N, CA, C and O of each residue as an XYZ file, in Angstrom:
780
protein
N      92.614    -34.669    -10.379
C      92.772    -35.483     -9.186
C      94.227    -35.403     -8.720
O      95.144    -35.495     -9.536
N      94.450    -35.228     -7.369
C      95.817    -35.116     -6.863
C      96.604    -36.408     -7.077
O      96.045    -37.503     -7.139
N      97.896    -36.241     -7.187
C      98.758    -37.400     -7.396
C      98.865    -38.227     -6.121
O      98.514    -37.776     -5.030
N      99.356    -39.442     -6.288
C      99.530    -40.350     -5.147
C     100.499    -39.747     -4.135
O     100.309    -39.898     -2.929
N     101.524    -39.074     -4.612
C     102.526    -38.464     -3.736
C     101.879    -37.390     -2.853
O     102.149    -37.316     -1.654
N     101.028    -36.563     -3.458
C     100.351    -35.511     -2.699
C      99.391    -36.116     -1.681
O      99.323    -35.654     -0.542
N      98.646    -37.147     -2.084
C      97.715    -37.811     -1.163
C      98.449    -38.427      0.022
O      97.979    -38.344      1.157
N      99.607    -39.048     -0.239
C     100.384    -39.659      0.853
C     100.917    -38.587      1.795
O     100.950    -38.780      3.010
N     101.333    -37.461      1.231
C     101.820    -36.358      2.064
C     100.712    -35.831      2.957
O     100.941    -35.543      4.132
N      99.503    -35.703      2.401
C      98.366    -35.238      3.194
C      97.998    -36.239      4.282
O      97.693    -35.848      5.409
N      98.024    -37.524      3.951
C      97.723    -38.564      4.942
C      98.729    -38.519      6.092
O      98.364    -38.652      7.260
N      99.987    -38.329      5.741
C     101.037    -38.253      6.767
C     100.809    -37.031      7.661
O     100.939    -37.111      8.883
N     100.467    -35.899      7.037
C     100.206    -34.671      7.792
C      99.026    -34.867      8.748
O      99.097    -34.474      9.913
N      97.951    -35.472      8.258
C      96.762    -35.716      9.092
C      97.124    -36.625     10.268
O      96.678    -36.395     11.392
N      97.921    -37.644     10.013
C      98.348    -38.567     11.076
C      99.153    -37.824     12.141
O      98.915    -37.995     13.336
N     100.109    -36.997     11.702
C     100.936    -36.234     12.644
C     100.095    -35.230     13.426
O     100.279    -35.066     14.632
N      99.173    -34.560     12.738
C      98.311    -33.580     13.396
C      97.380    -34.257     14.402
O      97.158    -33.730     15.492
N      96.839    -35.410     14.046
C      95.952    -36.111     14.987
C      96.724    -36.527     16.239
O      96.177    -36.506     17.342
N      97.987    -36.902     16.071
C      98.831    -37.255     17.224
C      99.059    -36.027     18.110
O      99.013    -36.127     19.336
N      99.307    -34.862     17.485
C      99.476    -33.616     18.250
C      98.207    -33.289     19.030
O      98.268    -32.877     20.188
N      97.064    -33.476     18.387
C      95.791    -33.201     19.050
C      95.599    -34.109     20.260
O      95.162    -33.654     21.317
N      95.924    -35.396     20.107
C      95.789    -36.349     21.212
C      96.688    -35.986     22.382
O      96.313    -36.164     23.541
N      97.881    -35.473     22.075
C      98.861    -35.149     23.115
C      98.614    -33.791     23.763
O      99.273    -33.458     24.748
N      97.688    -33.005     23.239
C      97.453    -31.650     23.744
C      96.348    -31.624     24.796
O      95.309    -32.268     24.649
N      96.600    -30.866     25.856
C      95.582    -30.673     26.894
C      94.528    -29.683     26.422
O      93.370    -29.753     26.833
N      94.938    -28.758     25.553
C      94.030    -27.707     25.102
C      94.381    -27.276     23.687
O      95.551    -27.233     23.306
N      93.350    -26.957     22.916
C      93.541    -26.412     21.582
C      92.541    -25.300     21.333
O      91.378    -25.400     21.726
N      92.998    -24.237     20.676
C      92.126    -23.109     20.359
C      92.130    -22.926     18.845
O      93.185    -22.776     18.228
N      90.936    -22.940     18.257
C      90.778    -22.765     16.814
C      90.377    -21.308     16.575
O      89.395    -20.827     17.141
N      91.143    -20.610     15.734
C      90.906    -19.190     15.513
C      90.716    -18.857     14.040
O      91.073    -19.637     13.157
N      90.150    -17.689     13.797
C      90.089    -17.123     12.455
C      91.113    -15.995     12.442
O      90.919    -14.964     13.086
N      92.200    -16.193     11.710
C      93.307    -15.251     11.722
C      93.223    -14.205     10.607
O      94.159    -13.426     10.430
N      92.129    -14.173      9.860
C      92.016    -13.337      8.651
C      92.382    -11.876      8.906
O      93.057    -11.266      8.077
N      91.962    -11.309     10.011
C      92.122     -9.874     10.235
C      93.376     -9.489     11.007
O      93.484     -8.345     11.449
N      94.312    -10.388     11.184
C      95.525    -10.047     11.923
C      96.571     -9.506     10.949
O      96.768    -10.064      9.870
N      97.242     -8.410     11.338
C      98.286     -7.872     10.463
C      99.611     -8.587     10.730
O      99.738     -9.323     11.709
N     100.579     -8.372      9.871
C     101.849     -9.112      9.937
C     102.590     -8.851     11.244
O     103.113     -9.784     11.852
N     102.642     -7.595     11.682
C     103.363     -7.267     12.911
C     102.740     -7.972     14.122
O     103.448     -8.544     14.951
N     101.401     -7.923     14.212
C     100.715     -8.587     15.332
C     100.878    -10.101     15.261
O     101.062    -10.757     16.287
N     100.809    -10.656     14.055
C     100.987    -12.098     13.875
C     102.378    -12.523     14.323
O     102.533    -13.551     14.983
N     103.388    -11.738     13.969
C     104.772    -12.054     14.367
C     104.904    -12.035     15.886
O     105.516    -12.928     16.471
N     104.328    -11.014     16.524
C     104.404    -10.923     17.993
C     103.635    -12.060     18.656
O     104.083    -12.616     19.659
N     102.464    -12.410     18.087
C     101.666    -13.511     18.640
C     102.429    -14.825     18.542
O     102.480    -15.589     19.506
N     103.020    -15.089     17.382
C     103.788    -16.323     17.204
C     104.968    -16.387     18.171
O     105.273    -17.448     18.716
N     105.629    -15.247     18.382
C     106.777    -15.197     19.311
C     106.317    -15.510     20.739
O     106.950    -16.300     21.438
N     105.212    -14.887     21.167
C     104.724    -15.134     22.532
C     104.263    -16.585     22.696
O     104.440    -17.178     23.760
N     103.673    -17.154     21.644
C     103.255    -18.564     21.688
C     104.483    -19.476     21.832
O     104.502    -20.391     22.655
N     105.490    -19.206     21.023
C     106.714    -20.017     21.067
C     107.344    -19.976     22.457
O     107.722    -21.008     23.011
N     107.450    -18.767     23.011
C     108.073    -18.595     24.330
C     107.282    -19.305     25.433
O     107.861    -19.737     26.429
N     105.977    -19.424     25.260
C     105.124    -20.088     26.261
C     105.005    -21.595     26.022
O     104.357    -22.299     26.797
N     105.632    -22.089     24.946
C     105.565    -23.524     24.657
C     104.277    -23.940     23.966
O     103.902    -25.112     24.003
N     103.593    -22.983     23.334
C     102.355    -23.268     22.614
C     102.679    -23.418     21.135
O     103.376    -22.584     20.556
N     102.169    -24.487     20.527
C     102.365    -24.749     19.102
C     101.256    -24.021     18.342
O     100.079    -24.333     18.520
N     101.620    -23.055     17.497
C     100.637    -22.244     16.783
C     100.941    -22.282     15.293
O     102.067    -22.006     14.880
N      99.941    -22.625     14.485
C     100.153    -22.726     13.041
C      98.833    -22.619     12.293
O      97.758    -22.851     12.847
N      98.947    -22.260     11.014
C      97.797    -22.196     10.116
C      97.554    -23.604      9.592
O      98.500    -24.351      9.344
N      96.278    -23.967      9.423
C      95.937    -25.317      8.992
C      94.744    -25.281      8.037
O      93.860    -24.434      8.166
N      94.731    -26.203      7.084
C      93.578    -26.313      6.181
C      92.425    -26.965      6.934
O      92.612    -27.923      7.684
N      91.235    -26.426      6.718
C      90.047    -26.931      7.420
C      89.786    -28.410      7.168
O      89.454    -29.151      8.094
N      89.934    -28.846      5.907
C      89.649    -30.256      5.587
C      90.620    -31.188      6.310
O      90.226    -32.255      6.781
N      91.883    -30.785      6.397
C      92.884    -31.624      7.077
C      92.659    -31.625      8.586
O      92.812    -32.656      9.241
N      92.296    -30.467      9.134
C      92.011    -30.386     10.574
C      90.786    -31.226     10.926
O      90.756    -31.877     11.969
N      89.784    -31.211     10.063
C      88.587    -32.018     10.281
C      88.930    -33.504     10.353
O      88.466    -34.218     11.242
N      89.747    -33.957      9.410
C      90.144    -35.383      9.412
C      90.994    -35.721     10.629
O      90.836    -36.787     11.225
N      91.899    -34.811     11.000
C      92.763    -35.056     12.161
C      91.942    -35.126     13.444
O      92.202    -35.969     14.303
N      90.952    -34.243     13.578
C      90.078    -34.276     14.766
C      89.319    -35.594     14.835
O      89.192    -36.194     15.901
N      88.820    -36.034     13.691
C      88.095    -37.307     13.636
C      88.999    -38.454     14.088
O      88.583    -39.309     14.870
N      90.244    -38.466     13.589
C      91.192    -39.530     13.983
C      91.546    -39.453     15.465
O      91.789    -40.476     16.105
N      91.573    -38.222     16.015
C      91.936    -38.033     17.418
C      90.751    -38.246     18.357
O      90.910    -38.250     19.578
N      89.545    -38.425     17.772
C      88.359    -38.658     18.596
C      87.746    -37.390     19.159
O      86.994    -37.443     20.133
N      88.059    -36.251     18.558
C      87.486    -34.977     19.005
C      86.333    -34.641     18.060
O      86.548    -34.340     16.885
N      85.122    -34.695     18.579
C      83.943    -34.468     17.731
C      83.236    -33.177     18.125
O      83.431    -32.659     19.225
N      82.414    -32.663     17.213
C      81.614    -31.488     17.515
C      82.223    -30.169     17.083
O      81.728    -29.110     17.466
N      83.292    -30.210     16.290
C      83.936    -28.974     15.858
C      83.761    -28.679     14.369
O      84.150    -27.606     13.907
N      83.188    -29.604     13.619
C      83.109    -29.465     12.156
C      82.460    -28.166     11.692
O      82.844    -27.623     10.655
N      81.495    -27.665     12.431
C      80.821    -26.430     12.013
C      81.757    -25.217     12.029
O      81.440    -24.183     11.440
N      82.909    -25.340     12.700
C      83.862    -24.232     12.803
C      84.972    -24.304     11.750
O      85.824    -23.418     11.688
N      84.965    -25.344     10.932
C      86.021    -25.511      9.938
C      85.620    -24.838      8.628
O      85.262    -25.498      7.652
N      85.691    -23.516      8.634
C      85.422    -22.708      7.441
C      86.277    -21.441      7.561
O      86.826    -21.163      8.626
N      86.386    -20.697      6.500
C      87.216    -19.502      6.421
C      88.665    -19.845      6.801
O      89.054    -21.013      6.774
N      89.452    -18.839      7.150
C      90.855    -19.063      7.502
C      90.938    -19.626      8.913
O      90.234    -19.172      9.815
N      91.806    -20.622      9.099
C      91.902    -21.268     10.407
C      93.344    -21.399     10.860
O      94.219    -21.830     10.109
N      93.569    -21.012     12.118
C      94.845    -21.240     12.786
C      94.541    -22.011     14.062
O      93.437    -21.942     14.602
N      95.537    -22.743     14.529
C      95.349    -23.613     15.687
C      96.463    -23.368     16.695
O      97.639    -23.340     16.333
N      96.092    -23.192     17.957
C      97.050    -23.043     19.053
C      96.901    -24.251     19.967
O      95.825    -24.483     20.518
N      97.979    -25.026     20.132
C      97.943    -26.250     20.945
C      98.893    -26.136     22.133
O     100.036    -25.702     21.995
N      98.399    -26.531     23.292
C      99.216    -26.556     24.499
C      99.196    -27.969     25.072
O      98.129    -28.540     25.295
N     100.380    -28.529     25.307
C     100.457    -29.922     25.779
C     100.019    -30.095     27.226
O      99.292    -31.037     27.542
N     100.454    -29.188     28.118
C     100.242    -29.410     29.546
C      99.263    -28.443     30.199
O      98.503    -28.833     31.086
N      99.277    -27.207     29.775
C      98.531    -26.144     30.441
C      97.254    -25.832     29.668
O      97.315    -25.501     28.484
N      96.103    -25.934     30.321
C      94.841    -25.675     29.623
C      94.464    -24.191     29.627
O      93.428    -23.813     29.081
N      95.299    -23.355     30.239
C      94.968    -21.933     30.320
C      95.822    -21.078     29.395
O      95.346    -20.058     28.896
N      97.076    -21.467     29.152
C      98.002    -20.566     28.452
C      97.593    -20.287     27.006
O      97.646    -19.134     26.577
N      97.191    -21.292     26.249
C      96.794    -21.053     24.845
C      95.558    -20.146     24.774
O      95.570    -19.175     24.016
N      94.486    -20.430     25.543
C      93.349    -19.505     25.521
C      93.733    -18.081     25.936
O      93.250    -17.109     25.355
N      94.603    -17.965     26.943
C      95.002    -16.644     27.439
C      95.736    -15.849     26.357
O      95.452    -14.668     26.156
N      96.678    -16.492     25.662
C      97.438    -15.796     24.621
C      96.552    -15.432     23.424
O      96.650    -14.328     22.889
N      95.695    -16.358     23.011
C      94.791    -16.080     21.889
C      93.813    -14.973     22.268
O      93.571    -14.059     21.480
N      93.254    -15.052     23.471
C      92.305    -14.030     23.906
C      92.977    -12.662     23.990
O      92.350    -11.644     23.696
N      94.234    -12.631     24.386
C      94.982    -11.370     24.410
C      95.005    -10.729     23.031
O      94.871     -9.512     22.900
N      95.176    -11.555     22.003
C      95.181    -11.033     20.632
C      93.785    -10.583     20.213
O      93.638     -9.568     19.532
N      92.763    -11.331     20.615
C      91.376    -10.947     20.312
C      91.084     -9.581     20.930
O      90.519     -8.698     20.284
N      91.477     -9.428     22.187
C      91.250     -8.181     22.909
C      92.010     -7.027     22.251
O      91.471     -5.934     22.077
N      93.258     -7.283     21.891
C      94.110     -6.260     21.262
C      93.539     -5.814     19.917
O      93.607     -4.635     19.573
N      92.983     -6.746     19.165
C      92.446     -6.423     17.836
C      91.005     -5.931     17.893
O      90.384     -5.681     16.860
N      90.475     -5.793     19.121
C      89.085     -5.363     19.333
C      88.093     -6.269     18.606
O      87.096     -5.796     18.059
N      88.372     -7.574     18.604
C      87.449     -8.558     18.053
C      87.658     -8.900     16.592
O      86.939     -9.745     16.059
N      88.624     -8.269     15.920
C      88.863     -8.595     14.508
C      89.445    -10.011     14.382
O      89.052    -10.779     13.504
N      90.381    -10.336     15.270
C      90.938    -11.691     15.353
C      89.960    -12.476     16.222
O      89.633    -12.026     17.320
N      89.481    -13.637     15.764
C      88.368    -14.303     16.455
C      88.702    -15.720     16.909
O      89.448    -16.448     16.255
N      88.128    -16.082     18.041
C      88.162    -17.461     18.513
C      86.936    -18.149     17.924
O      85.813    -17.680     18.106
N      87.148    -19.260     17.218
C      86.018    -20.024     16.672
C      85.495    -21.016     17.704
O      84.297    -21.064     17.985
N      86.397    -21.797     18.259
C      86.038    -22.849     19.227
C      87.347    -23.435     19.749
O      88.406    -22.819     19.631
N      87.262    -24.627     20.323
C      88.469    -25.286     20.806
C      88.138    -26.618     21.445
O      87.024    -27.130     21.330
N      89.132    -27.163     22.120
C      88.903    -28.393     22.881
C      89.758    -28.358     24.130
O      90.842    -27.774     24.145
N      89.256    -28.993     25.179
C      89.978    -29.105     26.442
C      89.931    -30.565     26.850
O      88.860    -31.138     27.048
N      91.109    -31.153     26.970
C      91.261    -32.562     27.329
C      90.387    -33.463     26.454
O      89.696    -34.352     26.951
N      90.432    -33.214     25.134
C      89.752    -34.067     24.167
C      88.275    -33.798     23.960
O      87.638    -34.466     23.145
N      87.711    -32.828     24.685
C      86.284    -32.505     24.556
C      86.126    -31.150     23.872
O      86.760    -30.172     24.267
N      85.279    -31.097     22.846
C      85.025    -29.862     22.116
C      84.318    -28.850     23.013
O      83.426    -29.205     23.784
N      84.728    -27.582     22.903
C      84.087    -26.492     23.642
C      83.900    -25.310     22.700
O      84.606    -25.182     21.700
N      82.944    -24.453     23.027
C      82.706    -23.296     22.163
C      83.606    -22.123     22.560
O      84.361    -22.206     23.529
N      83.516    -21.046     21.807
C      84.373    -19.866     22.032
C      84.147    -19.266     23.417
O      85.081    -18.737     24.021
N      82.914    -19.343     23.927
C      82.621    -18.804     25.254
C      83.411    -19.495     26.356
O      83.908    -18.841     27.273
N      83.528    -20.813     26.266
C      84.285    -21.572     27.275
C      85.769    -21.225     27.178
O      86.431    -21.051     28.201
N      86.296    -21.122     25.953
C      87.703    -20.743     25.767
C      87.944    -19.365     26.377
O      88.969    -19.144     27.022
N      87.009    -18.438     26.180
C      87.141    -17.095     26.749
C      87.128    -17.134     28.273
O      87.891    -16.417     28.920
N      86.261    -17.976     28.849
C      86.227    -18.113     30.311
C      87.561    -18.617     30.847
O      88.061    -18.099     31.845
N      88.140    -19.620     30.197
C      89.447    -20.130     30.619
C      90.510    -19.043     30.483
O      91.396    -18.930     31.330
N      90.425    -18.248     29.423
C      91.414    -17.189     29.189
C      91.366    -16.132     30.284
O      92.386    -15.518     30.598
N      90.198    -15.915     30.864
C      90.050    -14.866     31.856
C      90.295    -15.341     33.289
O      90.210    -14.549     34.228
N      90.597    -16.620     33.458
C      90.936    -17.120     34.795
C      92.267    -16.520     35.245
O      93.151    -16.280     34.422
N      92.410    -16.277     36.540
C      93.711    -15.809     37.022
C      94.763    -16.900     36.833
O      94.430    -18.076     36.684
N      96.009    -16.509     36.842
C      97.091    -17.481     36.672
C      97.136    -18.427     37.870
O      96.555    -18.144     38.918
N      97.821    -19.536     37.708
C      97.948    -20.546     38.773
C      98.559    -19.921     40.025
O      98.118    -20.200     41.140
N      99.572    -19.075     39.840
C     100.258    -18.451     40.978
C      99.293    -17.582     41.789
O      99.321    -17.596     43.020
N      98.435    -16.822     41.086
C      97.460    -15.961     41.767
C      96.450    -16.812     42.525
O      96.112    -16.494     43.666
N      95.956    -17.901     41.907
C      94.992    -18.775     42.581
C      95.591    -19.415     43.833
O      94.927    -19.499     44.866
N      96.842    -19.866     43.742
C      97.500    -20.489     44.900
C      97.675    -19.468     46.017
O      97.438    -19.784     47.183
N      98.090    -18.235     45.675
C      98.284    -17.227     46.717
C      96.954    -16.868     47.391
O      96.919    -16.634     48.599
N      95.858    -16.823     46.619
C      94.537    -16.555     47.215
C      94.130    -17.677     48.165
O      93.601    -17.423     49.247
N      94.381    -18.919     47.751
C      94.049    -20.063     48.593
C      94.854    -20.028     49.894
O      94.303    -20.247     50.972
N      96.147    -19.755     49.793
C      96.984    -19.693     50.989
C      96.527    -18.582     51.930
O      96.529    -18.754     53.149
N      96.136    -17.449     51.362
C      95.635    -16.350     52.193
C      94.371    -16.782     52.935
O      94.217    -16.510     54.125
N      93.460    -17.464     52.215
C      92.207    -17.906     52.839
C      92.471    -18.907     53.965
O      91.797    -18.882     54.995
N      93.449    -19.782     53.763
C      93.754    -20.774     54.792
C      94.481    -20.148     55.975
O      94.316    -20.597     57.110
N      95.276    -19.126     55.726
C      96.081    -18.494     56.766
C      95.257    -17.516     57.604
O      95.558    -17.316     58.780
N      94.251    -16.919     57.038
C      93.469    -15.868     57.689
C      92.871    -16.285     59.034
O      93.000    -15.521     59.991
N      92.220    -17.456     59.167
C      91.656    -17.820     60.481
C      92.729    -17.971     61.557
O      92.494    -17.637     62.718
N      93.891    -18.466     61.181
C      94.966    -18.620     62.173
C      95.457    -17.259     62.648
O      95.782    -17.084     63.823
N      95.512    -16.298     61.734
C      95.925    -14.952     62.117
C      94.919    -14.345     63.087
O      95.302    -13.720     64.076
N      93.628    -14.532     62.801
C      92.592    -13.990     63.685
C      92.672    -14.620     65.079
O      92.490    -13.936     66.086
N      92.944    -15.920     65.130
C      93.074    -16.614     66.406
C      94.258    -16.054     67.196
O      94.143    -15.806     68.397
N      95.382    -15.857     66.532
C      96.568    -15.322     67.201
C      96.311    -13.907     67.713
O      96.715    -13.563     68.824
N      95.639    -13.087     66.905
C      95.330    -11.709     67.323
C      94.391    -11.717     68.521
O      94.587    -10.955     69.468
N      93.367    -12.579     68.486
C      92.411    -12.654     69.598
C      93.115    -13.081     70.881
O      92.889    -12.493     71.938
N      93.958    -14.092     70.794
C      94.683    -14.569     71.978
C      95.609    -13.487     72.511
O      95.734    -13.306     73.722
N      96.254    -12.772     71.602
C      97.170    -11.701     72.004
C      96.415    -10.576     72.711
O      96.876    -10.073     73.736
N      95.274    -10.182     72.180
C      94.482     -9.107     72.787
C      93.976     -9.509     74.165
O      93.961     -8.699     75.093
N      93.564    -10.764     74.290
C      93.073    -11.253     75.589
C      94.210    -11.229     76.605
O      94.022    -10.821     77.751
N      95.380    -11.665     76.180
C      96.537    -11.678     77.083
C      96.901    -10.261     77.515
O      97.270    -10.039     78.668
N      96.800     -9.304     76.596
C      97.123     -7.916     76.922
C      96.170     -7.364     77.979
O      96.582     -6.626     78.875
N      94.891     -7.729     77.865
C      93.892     -7.213     78.795
C      93.966     -7.917     80.151
O      93.431     -7.419     81.142
N      94.630     -9.076     80.193
C      94.730     -9.819     81.446
C      93.407    -10.410     81.867
O      93.083    -10.433     83.055
N      92.638    -10.890     80.906
C      91.339    -11.497     81.195
C      91.520    -12.783     81.987
O      92.616    -13.338     82.063
N      90.421    -13.244     82.575
C      90.453    -14.483     83.349
C      90.632    -15.681     82.416
O      90.387    -15.575     81.214
N      91.054    -16.811     82.961
C      91.277    -18.026     82.178
C      89.998    -18.503     81.498
O      90.053    -19.029     80.387
N      88.829    -18.325     82.156
C      87.560    -18.747     81.560
C      87.243    -17.940     80.297
O      86.771    -18.502     79.309
N      87.494    -16.652     80.322
C      87.248    -15.790     79.163
C      88.170    -16.169     78.018
O      87.746    -16.228     76.864
N      89.444    -16.428     78.340
C      90.421    -16.825     77.316
C      89.990    -18.134     76.675
O      90.024    -18.266     75.452
N      89.583    -19.105     77.488
C      89.174    -20.419     76.967
C      87.947    -20.276     76.063
O      87.899    -20.875     74.989
N      86.959    -19.490     76.487
C      85.741    -19.308     75.677
C      86.070    -18.642     74.344
O      85.526    -19.032     73.311
N      86.931    -17.664     74.351
C      87.321    -16.959     73.120
C      88.067    -17.891     72.180
O      87.849    -17.870     70.969
N      88.949    -18.709     72.747
C      89.706    -19.651     71.915
C      88.798    -20.693     71.274
O      89.027    -21.097     70.134
N      87.757    -21.137     72.006
C      86.807    -22.108     71.451
C      86.060    -21.488     70.273
O      85.887    -22.135     69.240
N      85.619    -20.244     70.420
C      84.911    -19.547     69.335
C      85.844    -19.353     68.140
O      85.453    -19.591     66.997
N      87.071    -18.923     68.404
C      88.037    -18.684     67.327
C      88.403    -19.986     66.622
O      88.576    -20.017     65.403
N      88.520    -21.075     67.411
C      88.854    -22.366     66.805
C      87.732    -22.828     65.871
O      87.999    -23.370     64.799
N      86.481    -22.614     66.277
C      85.334    -22.972     65.428
C      85.369    -22.206     64.116
O      85.068    -22.769     63.064
N      85.728    -20.941     64.163
C      85.823    -20.124     62.942
C      86.967    -20.623     62.065
O      86.846    -20.656     60.841
N      88.078    -21.014     62.694
C      89.233    -21.501     61.928
C      88.925    -22.827     61.244
O      89.380    -23.069     60.126
N      88.152    -23.691     61.909
C      87.810    -24.980     61.305
C      86.791    -24.816     60.180
O      86.794    -25.599     59.230
N      85.928    -23.822     60.274
C      84.921    -23.595     59.227
C      85.555    -23.014     57.968
O      85.082    -23.285     56.864
N      86.610    -22.224     58.111
C      87.228    -21.550     56.961
C      87.789    -22.517     55.930
O      87.570    -22.290     54.740
N      88.511    -23.601     56.309
C      88.995    -24.509     55.265
C      87.874    -25.156     54.471
O      88.052    -25.443     53.287
N      86.712    -25.395     55.095
C      85.591    -25.973     54.354
C      85.091    -24.982     53.304
O      84.704    -25.374     52.204
N      85.103    -23.681     53.660
C      84.707    -22.658     52.693
C      85.740    -22.541     51.584
O      85.399    -22.242     50.440
N      86.998    -22.777     51.924
C      88.081    -22.647     50.941
C      88.195    -23.846     50.014
O      88.879    -23.770     48.993
N      87.528    -24.967     50.353
C      87.649    -26.183     49.540
C      87.282    -25.981     48.082
O      88.021    -26.451     47.217
N      86.153    -25.291     47.746
C      85.860    -25.103     46.320
C      86.957    -24.321     45.607
O      87.255    -24.602     44.446
N      87.562    -23.346     46.281
C      88.663    -22.600     45.656
C      89.861    -23.503     45.434
O      90.556    -23.391     44.424
N      90.103    -24.412     46.394
C      91.234    -25.335     46.234
C      91.024    -26.262     45.063
O      91.969    -26.568     44.337
N      89.778    -26.722     44.862
C      89.491    -27.596     43.731
C      89.686    -26.876     42.418
O      90.153    -27.472     41.447
N      89.324    -25.564     42.369
C      89.513    -24.773     41.149
C      90.979    -24.645     40.827
O      91.380    -24.726     39.666
N      91.804    -24.438     41.886
C      93.243    -24.272     41.662
C      93.814    -25.554     41.136
O      95.015    -25.634     40.877
């Protein structure tokens, strides 16, 4: 039976880990068994630079910490070798970095599961988050979608002015173009919500 000192150390570790879990927007649980030292060193460096906390953890301690943090539904994944990647603010960066390693190792390094904002998710959901474009790309796509109808309106007005069309033709064209411009932001709304 472990000594009181060892038990207290484990309790303290579980308490600290549960606090980290509560403070994290996203966590990815991996099986690191098949990663070589060079790849592990590079992965840890990229995690550190991105502000992701990455470390090896005992399954029994992680199970207790998840229970204390209120994250349920992950116990079936607490077997074999386990490493954990935690991100405090960004729900995409940890999955993206871990998935990069999975892809590089051709599946030898594996995602077991994870959690997003305190809710357990399976490896498929983590992979979907990893494959999302970056925030900058999503914002630029949204801006392009919002800007496009205005560009079309300006081009239409310019072409009409060049041809010297009558005022009635210009007004009718502008009404049609305005309707298209107003419809475009409604189409762009789901993309804006994703961003």
